[in-house]
C-alpha positions in Angstrom: 0.0 -0.2 -0.1 1.4 3.0 -1.1 1.8 6.0 1.8 -0.7 8.8 2.0 0.7 12.1 0.8 2.0 14.1 3.5 0.4 17.4 4.2 2.6 20.9 3.5 3.3 21.3 7.1 4.6 17.8 7.9 6.7 18.3 4.7 8.2 21.3 5.9 9.0 20.3 9.5 10.5 17.4 8.5 12.3 18.5 5.4 10.6 15.5 3.6 12.1 13.2 6.3 15.5 13.2 4.6 18.4 11.6 6.6 22.1 10.9 6.2 22.0 7.2 4.7 25.8 7.0 5.9 25.3 7.8 9.3 21.4 8.1 9.8 21.6 11.5 10.8 18.2 13.4 10.8 20.4 16.7 9.8 22.3 16.2 6.2 25.9 17.6 6.2 26.8 20.6 4.6 29.0 20.4 1.7 31.6 22.7 1.0 33.3 21.1 -1.8 33.5 23.2 -4.7 34.7 20.4 -7.6 33.9 16.7 -7.6 36.0 13.9 -9.0 35.8 12.1 -12.6 35.5 8.4 -12.8 38.2 6.9 -14.4 36.7 6.5 -17.6 36.7 10.4 -17.2 32.8 10.3 -16.8 30.4 12.0 -13.8 28.4 9.3 -13.1 27.5 10.6 -9.8 25.8 13.7 -11.7 28.4 16.3 -10.2 31.0 18.2 -11.6 31.4 21.9 -9.9 29.8 23.5 -6.8 28.7 26.0 -8.9 26.1 24.3 -10.5 26.1 20.9 -8.6 26.3 21.9 -4.8 24.7 19.0 -2.9 23.7 21.2 0.0 21.0 22.9 -2.4 19.3 19.2 -3.1 17.0 19.2 0.3 16.0 22.8 0.3 15.6 22.8 -3.4 13.4 19.5 -3.0 11.7 21.0 0.0 10.3 24.2 -2.0 9.5 21.9 -4.9 7.1 20.1 -2.9 5.5 23.0 -0.9 4.7 25.0 -4.2 3.8 21.7 -6.2 6.3 22.5 -9.0 8.6 20.5 -11.0 12.1 21.8 -9.8 13.2 24.7 -7.8 16.8 26.8 -8.1 18.5 28.2 -5.0 20.1 31.8 -5.9 22.2 34.1 -4.3 19.3 36.3 -3.2 15.9 37.2 -4.4 17.0 39.7 -7.0 19.2 37.4 -8.4 16.5 35.0 -8.8 14.0 37.3 -10.2 16.6 38.7 -12.5 17.7 35.4 -13.9 14.2 35.2 -15.3 14.4 38.4 -17.0 18.0 37.8 -18.4 16.6 34.3 -20.0 14.3 35.8 -22.4 15.6 37.1 -25.6 16.5 40.3 -25.9 14.2 43.4 -26.4 10.9 41.1 -25.3 8.2 42.6 -24.3 7.0 42.0 -20.3 4.1 43.4 -18.3 5.1 44.4 -14.8 2.9 46.0 -11.8 2.9 49.7 -11.0 3.3 48.2 -7.2 5.9 45.9 -6.7 9.4 45.5 -5.0 11.1 48.9 -5.7 14.5 47.6 -6.6 13.2 45.2 -9.5 11.1 47.7 -10.6 13.7 50.3 -10.9 15.8 47.5 -12.5 13.6 46.9 -14.9 12.9 50.2 -15.6 16.7 50.7 -16.7 16.1 47.7 -18.6 13.6 49.4 -20.7 15.6 52.9 -20.8 18.7 50.7 -22.5 16.3 48.7 -24.6 17.1 45.6 -23.1 13.8 45.0 -22.6 10.5 46.8 -23.6 8.3 47.1 -20.0 4.6 48.2 -19.4 3.9 49.0 -15.9 0.1 48.4 -15.0 -2.6 48.3 -12.3 -2.4 44.4 -12.1 -5.7 44.5 -9.5 -7.5 45.3 -12.9 -7.8 42.4 -15.3 -8.8 44.8 -18.2 -5.9 46.9 -17.8 -3.6 43.8 -18.0 -5.4 42.6 -21.0 -4.7 46.1 -23.1 -1.2 46.0 -22.0 -0.5 42.6 -23.7 1.0 42.7 -27.1 0.2 38.9 -28.5 3.1 37.7 -30.3 5.4 40.1 -28.9 4.7 39.8 -25.0 7.0 37.1 -23.7 6.4 37.5 -19.9 3.6 38.7 -17.3 5.7 39.5 -13.7 3.0 39.9 -10.8 3.2 40.2 -7.2 0.6 39.5 -4.8 0.3 40.8 -1.9 2.2 43.8 -3.6 4.6 45.4 -1.6 4.3 47.8 0.2 0.3 48.6 -0.4 -0.5 44.9 -0.1 -2.7 44.9 -3.4 -3.8 41.7 -4.7 -3.6 40.4 -8.1 -5.9 37.7 -9.4 -3.1 35.1 -10.3 -5.7 32.8 -12.1 -7.0 35.7 -14.2 -3.8 36.7 -14.8 -2.7 33.3 -16.0 -5.1 33.1 -18.5 -5.0 36.5 -20.1 -1.1 35.6 -20.2 -1.6 32.3 -21.6 -4.3 33.5 -24.3 -1.2 35.5 -25.6 1.3 33.1 -25.3 3.3 34.9 -22.5 4.5 33.1 -19.4 3.3 34.0 -16.3 5.6 34.7 -13.1 4.3 35.5 -9.5 6.7 37.1 -6.6 4.9 35.3 -3.7 7.5 36.3 -1.2 4.6 37.8 0.7 2.3 35.1 0.7 4.6 32.3 1.2 3.4 28.5 -0.2 1.8 28.5 3.3 -1.0 30.7 2.3 -0.7 30.3 -1.7 0.1 28.1 -4.3 0.3 30.1 -7.7 1.2 27.3 -9.7 -2.1 25.7 -8.9 -3.8 28.7 -10.1 -2.0 28.6 -13.6 1.3 30.4 -12.7 4.3 28.8 -14.6 7.2 30.2 -12.2 7.1 31.0 -8.5 9.8 33.5 -7.1 10.6 34.1 -3.4 13.1 36.4 -1.7 13.7 33.4 0.5 15.8 36.0 2.9 11.9 36.7 3.9 9.8 34.3 5.2 11.4 31.2 4.1 14.3 31.7 6.1 12.5 33.8 8.6 15.3 34.8 11.0 17.0 37.8 9.4 20.4 35.8 8.7 20.3 34.5 5.4 19.9 36.6 1.8 18.7 33.9 -0.6 16.1 33.6 -3.5 14.7 30.8 -5.2 12.4 30.0 -8.4 10.1 26.9 -8.8 8.6 26.1 -12.3 5.6 24.6 -13.1 7.2 22.1 -16.0 10.8 21.9 -16.9 10.9 23.2 -20.6 12.8 24.9 -22.6 12.8 28.4 -20.8 13.3 26.5 -17.5 16.6 25.2 -18.7 18.0 28.5 -19.9 17.2 29.8 -16.1 19.1 26.9 -14.7 22.2 27.7 -17.4 21.9 31.6 -16.5 22.5 30.7 -12.6 25.4 28.4 -13.7 27.0 30.9 -16.1 26.1 33.8 -13.9 27.4 32.9 -10.9 24.7 33.8 -8.7 24.7 31.0 -6.2 24.1 30.8 -2.7 26.8 29.6 -0.1 26.5 26.2 1.6 26.1 27.1 5.0 23.4 29.8 3.8 21.7 26.7 2.2 21.6 25.2 5.3 20.6 28.2 7.3 17.4 28.4 4.8 16.7 25.1 5.2 16.9 25.3 9.1 14.3 27.9 8.8 11.9 26.5 6.4 11.1 23.8 9.2 9.6 26.2 11.3 7.9 28.3 8.2 4.2 27.2 9.0 3.9 28.1 12.8 5.8 31.5 12.0 3.5 32.1 9.3 0.4 31.1 10.7 1.3 33.4 13.9 2.2 36.0 12.3 -0.8 36.1 10.2 -3.2 36.0 13.3 -0.8 39.0 14.8 -1.1 40.7 11.7 -5.1 40.6 11.6 -5.4 41.6 15.2 -3.2 44.8 14.8 -5.0 45.6 11.4 -8.1 45.4 12.9 -7.4 47.4 16.1 -5.5 50.2 14.2 -8.5 50.7 11.6 -10.3 52.8 14.0 -7.4 54.4 15.7 -7.7 58.7 15.3 -4.3 59.1 14.3 -4.3 56.2 11.3 -5.9 57.4 8.4 -5.9 54.1 6.7 -4.9 50.5 7.2 -3.4 48.4 4.0 -4.5 44.8 4.8 -6.0 42.5 2.6 -7.5 40.5 5.7 -9.8 43.5 6.1 -13.2 43.4 4.2 -12.6 47.1 3.5 -9.3 46.2 1.3 -10.1 46.6 -2.2 -8.5 43.3 -2.7 -9.9 41.0 0.1 -12.4 39.1 -1.9 -9.6 37.8 -4.6 -7.3 37.4 -1.4 -9.9 35.5 0.2 -10.4 33.1 -2.7 -6.5 32.4 -3.3 -4.9 32.8 0.1 -6.0 30.0 2.5 -5.3 30.2 6.2 -4.7 34.0 6.6 -3.6 37.0 4.6 -0.1 37.5 5.4 2.1 38.9 8.1 2.5 42.0 6.1 0.7 45.4 6.7 1.2 49.2 6.3 -0.5 52.1 7.9 -0.8 56.0 6.7 -0.4 58.3 9.8 -2.4 61.4 10.0 0.0 64.4 9.7 2.1 63.3 6.5 5.9 62.2 6.3 6.6 64.2 9.3 4.3 62.7 11.4 5.1 59.0 10.0 8.8 59.5 11.1 7.9 61.0 14.3 5.9 57.5 15.0 8.7 55.2 13.5 11.3 57.0 15.8 9.4 56.3 19.3 8.7 52.6 18.7 10.7 50.6 21.5 9.4 47.2 20.4 9.5 47.3 16.8 13.0 47.3 14.9 13.4 50.4 12.7 14.7 48.1 9.7 14.4 47.1 6.3 13.5 43.6 5.1 10.5 41.6 6.2 9.1 38.1 7.0 11.6 37.7 10.2 10.7 36.4 13.7 10.9 40.0 15.1 8.7 43.1 14.1 9.9 45.5 11.9 8.8 49.2 11.1 9.8 51.2 8.0 9.1 54.4 6.3 9.2 53.4 2.8 9.1 56.7 0.8 12.4 57.4 2.4 13.8 54.3 1.2 12.4 54.1 -2.3 13.2 58.0 -3.1 12.2 60.3 -5.8 9.8 58.3 -8.1 8.2 56.0 -5.6 4.4 55.2 -5.5 4.5 54.9 -2.1 2.4 57.6 0.0 5.0 59.8 2.0 2.6 59.4 5.4 3.3 55.3 5.2 4.7 52.7 7.3 5.4 49.4 6.4 5.1 47.0 9.1 6.4 43.1 9.1 4.9 41.6 12.2 6.7 39.1 13.7 6.3 36.1 16.5 5.9 38.1 19.3 2.7 38.5 21.6 0.6 41.0 19.2 -0.7 42.7 22.4 2.8 44.1 23.1 3.2 45.1 19.6 0.2 47.0 19.2 0.6 48.3 22.6 3.9 50.1 21.5 2.3 51.2 18.1 -0.4 52.8 19.9 2.1 54.6 22.4 4.2 55.7 19.3 1.4 57.1 17.1 1.4 61.1 17.6 
């Protein structure tokens, strides 16, 4: 009798249950070797030749991510940006791509620079409106639609299934930055996406001590093989110890994300009626314009990320950030500690982020302590 398929939380906690066949160790060794010996007849029957492409320490975390996403294969990268750039660099020169107006700022800036140089043709659209995406598509020319949902830092929601249908009808691929949703809440490949990207620095690792990225494909086709080659030739690889730390972090992915979701929901609801808060941006609130779509494609919660707009503009928002004691004023997100950041200051000129916005990454602390700290800091 074949074993029953394991639920995702079990897959993550046991890291697929792999053990070291040589010793029985329940944690596999970290391989630091950069090169591997050939067979006497000059072959590589063990499947490895050089550490840049064949690091054994990648095998388990890549397999875990693949299983959690329900994909065909995964690749680890040196950062989320490296993973995203590998997708775009694998497109033919001059390809037309469609990307969101609201998305991770560093990647948006990179795509704008690619468009200015002529390396890519890029249209930035409101991805929450399927009709706008449909109008931006150029059948026969558009090669890739890139979406991010929930989208940093306004936490707008894109309908993944609708975007996949539109992209595929035009012969384009759909790639999804699912960093904020994590595979705990959303599995984009099951909704029609072709590629899923994570900044694994964030929730997958979850401890603010690794910079990493990942890509997972729905099928290992010619485009995926181009991405595999791009990682090897470009050298955007993760260190062995970092791969080990990433895997260790993923073992607690489900309890961390579940806790962060509950706390973020509590904080969002409590601050919605606060006299010093102009608006709370969180897809778990019924007032959020993307709530219905989020409820359809996010199972078990709405994420640990929210933003608040502080009455009084940028000055009041920055003053609020200066007064918190428990929240850490720091960039990044998805760690066990709660972080707060004035995004307009980070993104600078041209950012679509309102100047009164504070981005909040909710960790695993007691939500009442986090809420009390925020309330005391608000002007």
